[in-house]
C-alpha positions in Angstrom: 43.0 170.7 67.0 40.6 169.1 64.6 40.8 165.4 63.9 42.0 164.6 60.4 39.5 162.9 58.1 39.8 159.2 57.7 41.1 157.9 54.4 39.5 154.5 53.8 41.1 154.1 50.4 44.6 154.3 51.7 43.8 152.8 55.1 40.8 150.4 54.6 41.2 148.8 58.1 41.8 151.8 60.3 41.1 154.9 58.2 44.2 156.5 59.9 47.1 158.2 58.1 50.3 159.9 59.1 48.3 163.1 59.9 46.5 161.2 62.6 49.8 160.2 64.2 51.1 163.8 64.0 47.9 165.3 65.5 47.7 162.7 68.3 51.4 163.3 69.2 50.8 167.1 69.3 47.6 166.6 71.5 49.5 164.5 74.0 52.3 167.0 74.2 50.1 170.0 74.5 48.1 168.3 77.2 51.1 168.1 79.6 52.1 171.8 79.3 50.0 173.1 82.2 51.9 170.7 84.5 55.4 171.9 83.7 57.6 173.6 86.3 58.4 177.3 85.8 61.3 176.6 83.5 60.2 173.2 82.2 62.8 171.1 84.0 60.1 168.9 85.5 56.6 167.9 84.3 54.6 167.1 87.4 51.5 165.3 86.2 48.6 164.9 88.6 47.8 161.7 90.4 47.6 160.4 94.0 50.1 157.7 93.2 53.9 158.4 93.3 56.6 156.2 91.9 59.1 154.4 94.0 61.7 157.2 93.7 59.6 160.2 94.9 58.0 163.2 93.3 61.1 164.9 91.9 62.0 161.7 90.1 58.4 161.6 88.8 58.8 165.1 87.5 61.9 164.1 85.7 60.1 161.2 84.2 57.4 163.5 83.0 60.0 165.6 81.3 62.0 162.8 79.8 59.3 160.6 78.4 57.3 163.4 76.9 60.5 164.8 75.5 61.1 161.5 73.7 57.7 162.0 72.0 58.5 165.6 71.2 61.8 164.5 69.7 60.2 161.9 67.5 57.6 164.4 66.4 60.1 167.1 65.4 62.7 164.8 64.0 60.0 163.2 61.9 59.1 166.6 60.5 62.8 167.4 59.8 62.9 170.1 62.3 59.6 171.7 61.6 58.2 172.7 65.0 55.1 174.9 64.7 54.0 174.2 68.4 57.4 175.2 69.8 58.1 171.9 71.5 61.9 172.2 71.2 62.2 175.6 72.9 60.4 174.4 75.9 62.4 171.2 76.3 65.7 173.0 75.7 64.8 175.3 78.5 64.0 172.3 80.7 67.4 170.7 79.9 69.2 173.9 80.9 67.2 174.4 84.1 67.0 170.7 85.1 70.8 170.3 85.0 71.7 173.6 86.6 71.3 172.5 90.2 70.8 168.7 90.3 69.7 167.3 93.7 70.9 164.1 95.4 67.5 162.6 96.3 64.2 162.2 94.7 62.4 164.3 97.3 61.2 167.9 96.8 63.1 170.4 98.7 64.3 174.0 98.7 66.4 173.5 95.6 65.3 174.9 92.2 61.8 173.8 91.3 63.2 172.6 88.0 66.2 170.6 89.3 66.7 167.0 88.3 67.8 164.2 90.7 71.3 162.9 90.1 71.7 159.5 88.4 74.3 158.6 91.0 71.7 158.9 93.8 68.3 158.1 92.3 68.6 155.0 90.1 65.3 155.7 88.3 67.0 158.7 86.9 69.2 156.3 84.8 66.1 155.2 83.0 65.1 158.7 82.2 68.6 159.6 81.2 68.2 157.2 78.3 65.1 159.0 77.0 66.8 162.4 77.5 69.8 161.2 75.5 67.8 159.5 72.8 65.8 162.7 72.3 68.9 164.8 72.1 70.4 162.4 69.5 67.3 162.5 67.3 67.1 166.3 67.4 70.8 167.1 67.5 70.8 169.5 64.4 67.9 171.5 65.8 68.6 171.6 69.5 71.9 170.2 70.9 74.1 171.9 68.2 72.5 175.2 69.0 72.9 175.1 72.8 75.5 177.2 74.6 78.6 175.4 75.8 77.8 175.8 79.5 74.4 174.1 79.1 76.0 171.3 77.0 78.6 170.8 79.7 76.1 170.5 82.5 74.0 168.1 80.5 77.0 165.9 79.8 78.0 165.9 83.5 74.5 164.8 84.4 74.4 162.0 81.8 77.9 160.6 82.3 77.3 158.5 85.4 74.7 156.5 83.4 77.7 154.9 81.6 78.4 152.8 84.7 77.3 149.2 85.2 73.6 148.8 85.4 72.2 148.6 89.0 69.5 146.1 87.8 70.4 143.0 85.8 67.8 143.2 83.0 67.0 145.5 80.1 68.4 148.4 82.2 71.8 147.7 80.7 70.5 149.2 77.5 69.9 152.6 79.2 73.6 153.1 79.5 74.0 152.0 75.9 71.5 154.6 74.8 73.3 157.4 76.7 76.6 156.3 75.3 75.2 156.3 71.8 74.4 159.9 72.0 77.7 160.9 73.6 79.5 158.9 70.9 77.7 160.7 68.1 78.4 164.0 69.7 82.1 163.2 70.1 82.1 163.2 73.9 83.9 160.6 76.0 84.0 158.3 73.0 86.3 155.7 74.4 84.2 155.3 77.6 81.0 155.4 75.5 82.3 152.6 73.3 83.2 150.5 76.3 79.7 151.0 77.7 78.0 149.9 74.5 80.2 146.8 74.2 79.5 145.8 77.8 75.8 146.2 77.5 75.6 144.2 74.2 77.8 141.5 75.7 75.4 141.2 78.7 72.1 141.0 76.7 73.7 138.5 74.3 73.9 136.1 77.2 70.1 136.2 77.4 69.4 135.6 73.7 67.8 132.2 73.2 67.2 132.3 69.4 64.3 132.9 67.1 64.2 136.5 68.1 63.7 135.9 71.8 65.6 137.4 74.7 64.9 136.8 78.4 64.6 140.0 80.3 67.5 139.1 82.6 69.0 135.9 83.8 65.7 134.1 84.2 62.8 133.1 82.0 61.0 136.4 81.9 59.4 136.9 78.4 56.9 139.7 77.6 56.7 143.0 75.6 60.1 144.1 76.9 61.5 141.7 74.4 60.3 144.0 71.6 60.2 147.5 73.1 63.5 147.3 74.9 65.8 144.4 74.2 65.4 144.8 70.4 64.5 148.5 70.3 67.7 150.0 71.8 70.4 147.9 70.1 68.9 148.0 66.7 68.0 151.7 66.8 71.5 152.5 68.0 72.9 150.5 65.1 70.7 152.4 62.7 71.4 155.9 64.1 75.2 155.1 64.2 75.0 153.7 60.6 76.9 150.7 62.0 76.3 147.9 59.5 78.1 145.4 61.6 75.6 145.9 64.5 72.7 145.9 62.1 73.9 142.6 60.6 74.1 141.2 64.1 70.9 142.4 65.7 68.7 143.1 62.7 68.0 139.5 61.9 67.0 138.9 65.5 64.4 141.7 65.2 63.2 140.2 61.9 62.6 136.9 63.7 60.9 138.5 66.6 58.5 140.4 64.4 57.2 137.2 62.8 55.8 136.3 66.3 55.2 139.8 67.6 52.9 140.8 64.7 50.7 137.8 65.6 50.0 139.1 69.1 47.7 141.9 68.0 43.9 141.4 67.7 41.9 142.5 64.8 40.7 145.5 66.9 44.3 146.6 67.4 44.7 145.3 70.9 48.2 144.1 71.9 48.4 141.1 74.1 48.1 142.2 77.8 50.8 140.0 79.1 53.7 140.8 81.3 54.6 144.0 83.2 54.4 147.7 82.4 51.3 147.3 80.3 50.5 151.0 80.9 53.0 151.7 78.1 50.2 150.5 75.8 51.1 151.5 72.2 54.8 151.2 72.8 54.0 147.7 71.5 54.1 149.3 68.0 57.7 150.4 68.4 59.3 147.1 67.1 57.2 146.9 63.9 58.1 150.5 63.1 61.8 149.8 63.8 61.7 146.8 61.4 60.4 149.1 58.7 63.0 151.8 59.5 65.9 149.4 59.2 64.6 146.9 56.7 64.7 144.0 59.1 61.0 143.0 59.0 58.9 140.2 57.6 56.0 142.7 57.3 55.0 144.6 54.2 54.7 148.4 54.5 50.9 148.2 54.4 50.8 145.6 57.1 53.2 147.5 59.3 51.1 150.6 59.3 47.9 148.7 59.7 49.3 147.0 62.9 50.7 150.3 64.3 47.7 152.5 63.5 45.3 149.8 64.7 47.1 149.8 68.1 47.2 153.6 68.5 43.6 153.8 67.5 42.6 151.0 69.9 43.8 153.1 72.8 43.1 156.7 71.7 39.9 156.5 69.7 37.5 155.0 72.2 34.2 156.1 73.7 34.4 158.9 76.3 35.8 157.6 79.6 37.0 154.3 78.2 40.2 155.4 76.4 43.8 155.7 77.5 43.5 159.4 78.1 41.5 161.3 80.7 39.3 164.4 80.2 42.5 166.6 80.3 44.1 164.5 77.5 46.6 162.9 79.8 47.6 159.2 79.6 46.4 157.3 82.7 48.0 154.6 84.7 46.1 151.6 83.3 45.0 150.0 80.0 41.8 151.6 78.7 41.2 153.8 81.7 43.0 153.7 85.0 43.6 150.2 86.4 45.7 150.1 89.6 46.2 146.3 89.7 48.2 146.4 86.5 50.6 149.0 87.8 54.1 148.2 89.1 55.5 149.8 92.2 58.0 151.8 90.2 55.3 153.5 88.1 54.5 157.2 88.7 52.0 159.5 87.0 54.2 160.0 83.9 55.2 156.4 83.5 52.6 155.8 80.7 54.4 158.2 78.4 56.9 155.5 77.5 54.2 154.8 75.0 56.1 157.5 73.1 58.2 154.7 71.6 55.2 153.7 69.6 55.7 156.9 67.6 59.0 155.8 66.1 57.3 155.5 62.7 57.3 159.3 62.4 61.1 159.0 61.6 60.1 157.5 58.3 59.4 160.3 55.8 55.9 160.9 54.5 56.9 159.5 51.1 58.1 156.2 52.5 56.0 153.2 51.4 55.0 152.5 55.1 52.9 155.7 54.8 51.9 155.5 51.2 51.0 151.8 50.8 47.5 150.5 51.2 46.9 148.9 54.5 47.0 145.1 54.5 45.3 142.8 57.0 46.9 141.4 60.2 47.6 137.7 60.5 44.7 137.4 62.9 42.3 138.6 60.1 43.3 136.2 57.4 42.9 132.6 58.8 42.8 130.5 61.9 46.3 129.8 63.0 48.6 128.5 65.7 52.2 129.4 66.1 54.6 127.8 68.5 57.4 129.9 70.0 60.1 127.5 71.1 62.5 129.5 73.2 59.9 131.1 75.5 57.6 128.1 75.5 54.6 130.0 74.2 51.8 129.1 71.9 49.8 131.6 69.9 46.3 130.8 68.8 44.2 133.1 66.6 40.8 132.9 64.9 39.8 135.0 61.9 36.1 135.0 62.6 36.4 137.2 65.6 40.0 138.5 65.4 40.9 137.2 68.9 44.4 136.1 69.9 45.1 133.7 72.7 48.6 133.2 74.2 49.2 129.9 76.0 52.1 130.1 78.5 54.3 127.1 79.0 57.7 128.7 79.8 57.6 132.3 80.9 58.0 133.3 84.5 58.8 136.5 86.4 59.1 135.7 90.1 61.3 132.6 90.4 62.5 133.0 94.0 60.7 129.9 95.2 57.9 131.8 97.1 54.2 131.1 97.0 53.3 134.5 95.6 52.8 134.8 91.9 52.4 137.5 89.4 49.1 137.2 87.5 50.6 139.0 84.5 53.1 136.2 84.0 51.8 133.0 85.8 48.5 132.2 84.0 48.3 129.3 81.6 46.6 131.6 79.0 46.0 135.2 78.1 44.0 136.9 75.3 43.6 140.3 73.6 40.0 140.5 75.1 40.1 139.0 78.6 41.6 139.1 82.1 43.7 138.3 83.9 42.0 138.6 87.2 44.1 140.3 89.8 42.2 139.2 92.9 39.7 136.5 93.8 39.5 133.4 91.6 42.5 133.2 89.2 41.5 132.7 85.6 43.1 130.1 83.3 44.6 128.3 86.2 45.0 124.7 87.4 45.8 124.0 91.0 45.3 121.9 94.1 42.7 123.1 96.6 43.1 123.2 100.4 40.4 124.8 102.5 39.0 126.4 99.4 42.2 128.1 98.4 44.2 127.1 95.3 47.9 126.6 95.1 49.9 128.8 92.8 51.4 127.4 89.6 55.1 127.8 90.5 57.7 128.5 87.8 56.9 126.9 84.5 59.6 124.7 83.0 59.1 124.1 79.3 59.0 120.4 78.3 58.5 120.8 74.6 56.4 122.2 71.8 55.3 121.6 68.3 52.6 122.5 65.7 49.6 123.5 67.8 50.9 122.4 71.2 53.1 123.4 74.1 53.9 121.7 77.4 55.5 122.5 80.8 56.3 121.2 84.2 55.5 122.9 87.4 55.5 122.3 91.2 52.5 124.0 92.9 53.1 126.3 95.8 52.6 126.1 98.7 52.0 122.4 98.4 53.2 119.1 99.6 56.8 118.3 98.6 57.2 116.1 95.6 54.0 117.1 93.8 54.6 117.7 90.1 52.2 118.7 87.3 52.9 118.1 83.7 50.6 120.4 81.6 49.9 120.5 77.9 47.8 122.8 75.7 46.6 121.7 72.3 44.9 124.3 70.1 42.9 124.1 66.9 40.6 126.8 65.6 38.9 128.2 68.7 39.2 125.0 70.7 41.8 124.3 73.4 42.5 120.9 75.0 44.0 121.5 78.5 45.6 118.4 80.0 47.3 118.1 83.4 49.0 115.0 84.8 49.4 115.2 88.6 51.9 113.1 90.4 52.9 112.9 94.1 49.7 114.2 95.5 47.8 112.5 98.3 44.8 110.5 97.0 41.6 112.5 97.2 43.3 115.9 96.9 40.8 118.3 95.3 41.8 120.1 92.1 40.3 123.0 90.1 40.6 124.1 86.5 39.3 127.6 85.6 38.6 129.1 82.2 38.6 132.6 80.7 37.5 135.6 82.8 35.0 137.2 80.4 33.1 140.5 80.3 30.1 141.1 78.0 30.7 140.5 74.3 32.9 137.4 74.8 31.8 133.8 75.3 33.9 131.4 77.3 33.2 127.7 77.5 34.7 124.9 79.6 33.8 121.3 79.3 35.0 118.3 81.4 36.5 115.4 79.4 38.4 113.3 81.9 39.1 113.4 85.7 36.6 116.1 86.5 33.0 115.9 87.8 30.3 116.7 85.3 29.3 120.0 86.9 30.6 123.3 85.4 30.4 126.0 88.0 30.2 129.7 87.1 32.1 131.8 89.6 32.0 135.6 90.1 35.5 136.9 89.7 37.2 140.2 90.2 38.0 143.0 88.0 40.2 142.8 84.8 41.6 145.2 82.3 38.3 145.0 80.5 35.7 145.7 83.2 35.0 145.9 87.0 33.7 142.3 87.2 34.1 139.1 85.3 32.7 135.6 85.2 34.8 132.4 85.2 33.8 128.8 84.7 35.4 126.2 86.8 35.7 122.4 86.9 36.5 120.3 90.0 38.0 116.9 90.5 40.2 114.9 92.9 43.4 112.9 92.5 43.4 109.1 92.6 45.8 106.7 94.1 48.3 107.0 91.3 49.3 109.7 88.7 46.0 111.4 87.9 45.1 112.8 84.5 42.7 115.8 84.1 41.5 116.9 80.7 39.1 119.7 79.7 38.1 121.5 76.5 38.0 125.3 76.6 37.0 128.0 74.2 37.0 131.8 74.0 35.1 133.5 71.2 33.4 136.7 70.2 31.2 134.8 67.6 27.5 135.1 68.3 25.8 131.8 69.5 28.9 129.6 69.2 28.4 125.8 69.1 29.3 124.0 72.4 33.0 123.4 72.7 32.6 119.6 73.1 31.3 119.4 69.5 34.6 120.7 68.2 36.6 117.6 69.1 36.2 113.9 69.7 38.5 112.7 72.5 39.4 109.2 73.6 41.5 108.5 76.7 43.3 105.3 77.3 45.5 105.4 80.4 47.7 108.5 79.9 47.3 108.4 76.1 44.8 110.9 74.6 43.6 110.6 71.0 42.1 113.9 69.7 40.1 114.2 66.4 39.3 117.8 65.7 36.1 118.8 63.9 37.8 119.0 60.5 39.2 115.4 60.8 42.7 116.3 61.9 43.9 113.8 64.4 46.7 113.7 66.9 47.8 111.5 69.8 49.0 112.9 73.1 51.0 110.7 75.5 51.8 112.1 79.0 54.1 110.7 81.6 55.7 112.2 84.7 58.8 113.4 82.8 57.5 114.8 79.6 54.6 114.6 77.1 54.8 113.7 73.4 52.4 114.7 70.7 52.2 113.0 67.3 50.1 114.0 64.4 48.4 111.0 62.7 47.5 110.8 59.1 44.0 109.9 58.4 
């Protein structure tokens, strides 16, 4: 399949058009065909790693997630299907539901049989993709199936209408199954009850400004966009339910204002949170905003963001892209990267990236396909954006198109243990670095004992404002009563990182680390207050961006009272950047810090053991 020619008049930033999206979807779908079972019920992709539910569940995952891509591709073409995708997946639906099995293990049953959702809970996740695909292609597939096949499919789907076995975005899988059944006129009362129950549950996690927590905790990441907004808003759109769109559409609009600022100029989404192997699923929410009209983005900016992200992963040098030599998506980011993979992920898990193709539902004549591409926020000016509900701070620089995300409020594991998840616990992330998954943790502040650092502990947001965010944490494992108030101030490419430690024994060693960089990026770290003058360079472990990385580190020790530690940090792709200490003048008096940035902007930071305050001063 030849690659379409780039169109730099229509798409001056990426060169990509709708034709690139259609061809790449077809390539991904054709690549999985050799791995289908005899009658297409399972798609058993190669890979030594199996998901937590066993190989038969993995085969169902291969079917369901590639089926979602096929459904978007065919529905977007209004039923035109020159590659025969529908016939194969229709056969798989019939064979997969003919003799379902009770476990996820392979056995003497039909080689195409699906595990039951009542016995293998991962099957509930895949039921949502099966149902959504059927809903999108109903005129061309479901309505043409024989009654017996439809009955078996419904019997397999119905148990997914029960309460979610996991109290997070999983509630929306039942909603998605219910939406299809409701449209098809099947078990409509039960489907309606399932939808209402799911929406009532996620509403309890909505904190405002477009932000949900992924469950009853402070877990914020890409799931906010590609699950918690995706399913309710798409259901409202497909149901033509204006009340639901009026309720959930404005939340999506608010989320996209921040979400669109988390993509670098090279198209990279922010590698933060779990399930990063879904990669360009990050483009689903911008497409959904365009589909429903609930978006702050212009059509040209929407396509530039989405095409930039797809191109970032698929159009890379040989061996460094998201697909392998066979054209299959790998478990990783660029190439395979096991440290970023969750225990539930199997060989076909990456194909939830299919959500990123939602834009194909918009017809070719829609402005999102015909408007000239417009730049991303990261390409227009240096900016900071504070996200109050999750306690996050976005920092971007136009000169290199890099995005940094400073974390002062998102957690994942909050059970009180010493273990931490590097994809949630770091103080900062970027579109071009880390995090390290072993060895020295990047962007971390901790107490040292026998050379080992404490973990951060759950971050409790203390406040935020223009260009700053703050949090409180209790390091683990550590002496009882130790508390750390942390603040990040950002301006241009400069970051001021301040930590006030209380309750620690005098002389307790501390360490501040910076960005974990690979070639092409320059990280700087400069001691301002509380640290020794030496800046050490440490060899760190692998990251998403390379097999090895370098980290700079500062060391100090606590005093007899509350101890303040301040550093300046910088990450840039600019050639020969000036030293970071030239970007700000900093004066420290007690626990009050006066910062004058290079352009003359001045602010005063006051830290105490309860909370910090930041005030901008006119000059």
